[in-house]
C-alpha positions as CSV (number, residue, x, y, z in Angstrom):
1,M,104.9,116.4,98.7
2,N,102.2,116.3,96.1
3,T,102.8,113.5,93.7
4,D,99.3,113.5,92.0
5,F,98.7,114.1,88.4
6,P,98.6,117.9,87.9
7,A,95.5,119.4,89.4
8,L,94.5,123.0,88.6
9,P,94.9,125.5,91.4
10,D,91.6,127.0,92.5
11,D,93.0,130.5,92.6
12,I,93.4,130.9,88.8
13,P,90.6,133.5,88.5
14,L,92.0,135.6,91.3
15,T,95.6,135.4,89.9
16,V,94.4,136.4,86.5
17,R,92.3,139.2,87.9
18,R,95.2,140.7,89.7
19,A,97.4,140.4,86.6
20,L,94.9,142.2,84.5
21,E,94.3,144.9,87.0
22,E,98.0,145.8,87.1
23,D,98.3,145.8,83.3
24,I,95.0,147.3,82.1
25,G,94.3,149.5,85.1
26,T,91.7,152.1,84.1
27,G,91.7,151.0,80.5
28,D,93.9,150.1,77.4
29,I,94.2,153.6,75.8
30,T,96.3,152.3,72.9
31,A,93.7,149.7,71.9
32,S,91.1,152.4,71.9
33,L,92.7,153.7,68.7
34,I,90.9,150.9,66.9
35,A,87.2,151.0,66.1
36,A,85.2,149.2,68.7
37,D,83.4,147.0,66.1
38,T,86.7,145.8,64.4
39,E,87.0,142.0,64.4
40,A,90.3,140.2,64.1
41,S,92.0,136.8,64.1
42,A,95.3,136.1,65.7
43,S,97.6,133.2,66.4
44,I,100.2,132.4,69.1
45,I,103.4,131.0,67.7
46,S,106.2,129.2,69.5
47,R,109.7,130.4,68.5
48,E,111.6,127.6,70.3
49,H,111.3,124.0,71.7
50,A,109.3,124.0,74.9
51,V,106.7,122.2,77.0
52,L,103.5,124.1,76.7
53,C,102.0,125.1,80.0
54,G,99.5,127.7,81.1
55,I,96.5,127.3,78.9
56,P,94.1,127.5,81.8
57,W,95.5,130.8,82.8
58,A,95.5,132.1,79.2
59,S,91.9,131.0,78.8
60,E,90.9,132.7,82.0
61,V,92.6,136.0,80.7
62,L,90.4,135.8,77.5
63,K,87.3,135.1,79.6
64,Q,87.8,138.0,81.9
65,V,88.8,140.4,79.1
66,D,86.0,139.4,76.7
67,A,84.0,136.2,76.9
68,G,83.1,136.7,73.2
69,I,86.6,135.8,72.1
70,R,86.7,132.4,70.4
71,A,89.9,130.3,71.2
72,D,91.0,127.2,69.4
73,W,94.0,125.6,71.1
74,L,96.1,123.6,68.6
75,A,98.5,122.1,71.1
76,A,97.7,120.3,74.4
77,E,98.7,121.4,77.8
78,G,102.0,119.6,78.7
79,S,102.8,118.8,75.1
80,D,106.2,119.3,73.5
81,V,106.1,122.1,70.9
82,K,108.6,123.1,68.2
83,P,109.8,126.4,66.7
84,N,107.3,128.1,64.4
85,Q,104.5,125.9,65.6
86,A,101.0,127.5,65.9
87,L,99.8,126.9,69.4
88,A,96.4,128.6,69.3
89,R,94.1,130.7,67.1
90,F,91.7,133.4,68.3
91,H,88.9,135.4,66.8
92,G,87.1,138.3,68.3
93,P,87.1,142.1,68.8
94,A,90.5,143.5,67.9
95,R,90.5,145.7,71.0
96,S,90.0,142.8,73.3
97,L,92.6,140.6,71.7
98,L,95.2,143.4,72.0
99,S,94.3,144.1,75.7
100,A,94.6,140.4,76.5
101,E,97.8,139.7,74.6
102,R,100.6,140.6,77.0
103,C,98.9,139.1,80.1
104,M,98.1,135.9,78.3
105,L,101.6,135.6,76.9
106,N,103.2,136.4,80.3
107,F,101.4,133.4,81.9
108,L,102.2,131.1,78.9
109,Q,105.8,132.1,78.7
110,T,106.6,131.8,82.4
111,L,104.7,128.6,83.1
112,S,106.0,126.9,79.9
113,A,109.5,127.9,81.0
114,T,109.0,126.3,84.4
115,A,107.5,123.1,82.8
116,T,110.3,122.9,80.2
117,I,113.2,123.1,82.7
118,S,111.3,120.7,85.0
119,R,111.0,118.1,82.2
120,H,114.7,118.6,81.2
121,Y,115.9,117.8,84.7
122,A,113.4,115.0,85.3
123,S,114.6,113.3,82.1
124,K,118.1,113.2,83.5
125,V,117.3,111.1,86.6
126,K,114.5,109.0,85.2
127,H,116.7,105.9,85.5
128,T,116.8,106.4,89.3
129,G,114.1,106.3,92.0
130,V,114.7,109.9,93.0
131,R,112.0,112.6,92.8
132,L,113.0,116.2,92.0
133,L,111.3,118.8,94.2
134,D,110.7,122.5,93.7
135,T,111.1,124.9,96.6
136,R,109.4,128.1,97.8
137,K,111.7,130.2,95.6
138,T,108.9,131.1,93.2
139,I,107.8,134.3,91.5
140,P,105.7,136.3,94.0
141,G,102.0,135.8,93.3
142,L,102.6,132.8,91.1
143,R,103.3,130.1,93.7
144,T,100.5,127.8,92.9
145,A,100.9,128.4,89.1
146,Q,104.6,127.6,89.1
147,K,104.1,124.5,91.3
148,Y,101.5,123.3,88.9
149,A,103.9,123.9,86.0
150,V,106.6,121.9,87.9
151,R,104.2,118.9,88.0
152,T,103.3,119.3,84.4
153,G,107.0,119.0,83.6
154,G,107.3,115.8,85.5
155,C,108.8,116.9,88.8
156,F,107.2,117.2,92.2
157,N,106.2,119.7,94.8
158,H,107.8,120.3,98.1
159,R,105.6,122.1,100.7
160,M,103.3,124.8,99.3
161,G,104.2,127.3,102.0
162,L,105.0,127.7,105.7
163,F,101.6,126.3,106.7
164,D,101.5,122.7,105.3
165,A,104.7,121.1,106.5
166,F,107.5,121.7,109.0
167,L,111.0,122.4,107.8
168,I,113.2,122.7,110.9
169,K,116.4,124.5,110.1
170,E,119.5,125.7,112.1
171,N,117.8,128.7,113.7
172,H,114.7,126.7,114.7
173,I,116.9,124.0,116.3
174,S,118.9,126.7,118.2
175,A,115.7,128.3,119.5
176,C,114.2,125.0,120.5
177,G,117.3,123.7,122.2
178,S,117.8,120.6,120.1
179,I,116.5,118.6,117.1
180,S,114.7,116.3,119.4
181,N,112.8,119.1,121.1
182,A,111.9,120.7,117.8
183,V,110.5,117.5,116.4
184,R,108.6,116.8,119.6
185,Q,107.0,120.3,119.6
186,A,106.1,119.9,115.9
187,R,104.2,116.7,116.7
188,I,102.3,118.5,119.4
189,I,101.5,121.7,117.5
190,A,100.3,120.0,114.3
191,P,99.8,116.3,114.5
192,G,99.8,114.7,111.1
193,K,101.8,117.4,109.4
194,P,105.1,116.2,107.7
195,V,108.2,117.0,109.8
196,E,111.4,117.6,108.0
197,V,114.7,118.4,109.6
198,E,117.7,120.0,107.9
199,V,121.1,118.6,109.0
200,E,124.7,119.6,108.3
201,T,126.6,116.8,110.2
202,F,126.3,113.1,110.8
203,E,125.6,113.8,114.5
204,E,122.6,115.9,113.5
205,L,121.5,113.2,111.1
206,K,121.5,110.5,113.8
207,E,119.6,112.8,116.2
208,A,117.0,113.5,113.5
209,L,116.6,109.8,112.8
210,A,116.3,109.0,116.5
211,A,113.6,111.7,116.8
212,A,111.6,110.0,114.0
213,A,111.6,112.9,111.6
214,D,109.7,112.1,108.4
215,I,112.3,113.6,106.1
216,V,115.9,114.6,106.7
217,M,117.4,117.2,104.4
218,L,121.1,116.8,103.8
219,D,122.3,120.3,103.4
220,N,125.4,120.8,101.2
221,F,126.7,117.3,101.9
222,S,129.6,116.1,99.7
223,M,129.0,113.2,97.5
224,P,130.9,110.7,99.7
225,D,129.1,112.0,102.8
226,M,125.8,111.8,101.1
227,R,126.4,108.1,100.3
228,K,127.4,107.5,103.9
229,A,124.3,109.4,105.1
230,V,122.1,107.1,103.0
231,A,123.8,104.0,104.5
232,I,123.3,105.4,108.0
233,A,119.7,106.2,107.5
234,R,118.9,102.8,106.0
235,S,120.6,100.9,108.8
236,Q,119.6,103.0,111.8
237,S,116.2,104.4,111.1
238,A,113.5,102.5,113.0
239,H,110.9,103.8,110.7
240,T,110.7,104.9,107.0
241,C,112.6,108.1,107.0
242,K,113.2,109.8,103.6
243,L,116.3,111.6,102.7
244,E,116.4,114.8,100.7
245,A,119.5,116.3,99.1
246,S,119.7,120.1,98.8
247,G,122.2,122.9,98.2
248,G,124.5,123.6,95.3
249,I,123.1,120.9,93.1
250,N,123.3,121.8,89.4
251,E,123.1,120.1,86.0
252,E,126.6,118.8,86.3
253,T,126.1,117.1,89.7
254,L,122.4,116.1,89.5
255,V,122.8,112.6,88.2
256,A,125.6,111.7,90.6
257,V,123.5,113.0,93.6
258,A,120.5,111.0,92.4
259,E,122.6,107.9,92.2
260,T,123.6,108.1,95.9
261,G,120.2,106.7,96.8
262,V,118.5,109.8,98.3
263,D,114.8,109.9,97.9
264,F,114.4,113.5,97.0
265,I,116.5,116.3,95.5
266,S,115.2,119.9,95.9
267,M,116.2,122.5,93.4
268,G,115.3,126.2,93.5
269,I,116.4,126.4,89.8
270,L,113.1,124.8,88.7
271,T,111.2,128.0,89.5
272,K,113.6,130.9,90.3
273,D,116.0,130.9,87.4
274,V,113.6,130.2,84.5
275,K,114.0,132.1,81.2
276,A,110.7,132.9,79.5
277,I,109.9,130.8,76.5
278,D,109.8,132.9,73.3
279,L,106.2,133.0,72.2
280,S,104.5,135.7,70.1
281,M,100.9,136.6,69.0
282,R,100.4,137.7,65.5
283,F,97.3,139.1,63.9
284,E,96.2,137.2,60.8
285,R,93.5,139.5,59.6
286,L,92.7,143.1,60.6
287,P,90.2,144.7,58.2
288,S,91.0,148.3,57.1
289,S,88.7,150.9,58.5
């Protein structure tokens, strides 16, 4: 799990290029209605409370559309913004501003939504030692961007994908014959990679602890069973094994789960159920032709 201060993904230029290609394609025919030499100024306005996130992606959109656009960001990445607050001002060719508008807003609205919900949930459990984790339930093509936004909001990342950590589930266990065999094979295949095992019973929990898994995911455990699992892990684990709660956790149950003593809580809601933040871009000056 990545617990560092948010670092920018290195795929921002590629992500933006793909977004612009699908939007502009062979050219913005509506923007061509405006004379090529027309200059304009525009602002991005927030229509609701939010955590601003996505400025690096928006800036890359402007750079790729027209490096001559001047951008002045009036709010910082990760800052709390209010309704009717001006977040940025731009000046440059009107055609370019219009072509960049939707792609730029898409990144800002989606990543701000992810950061906003992450901060909301993180604030609810700040009195505990638990860390809230995202999952792989991200918008296709925006995995690294959304995971950055989760960190910006104050939560943490689970594995980035299928390549950087083991998560051994029911079907893996069945195919390998047992939890012990699955963990043993994982250590052979990729020494040093984190090994997590998902369990559904106390018997499976004890086997995963005995196999020295790094993390045990308690899948859909009831609250009493979760507390019992924490007690078992603390008393029987011969090494430092972390416990992760997952499955059916929502705003109503989050605090109670955090207070059971688990180390992590993973929540797909941080990335998959986000509602875009209401932002808009408005032209401030468009000279008549």
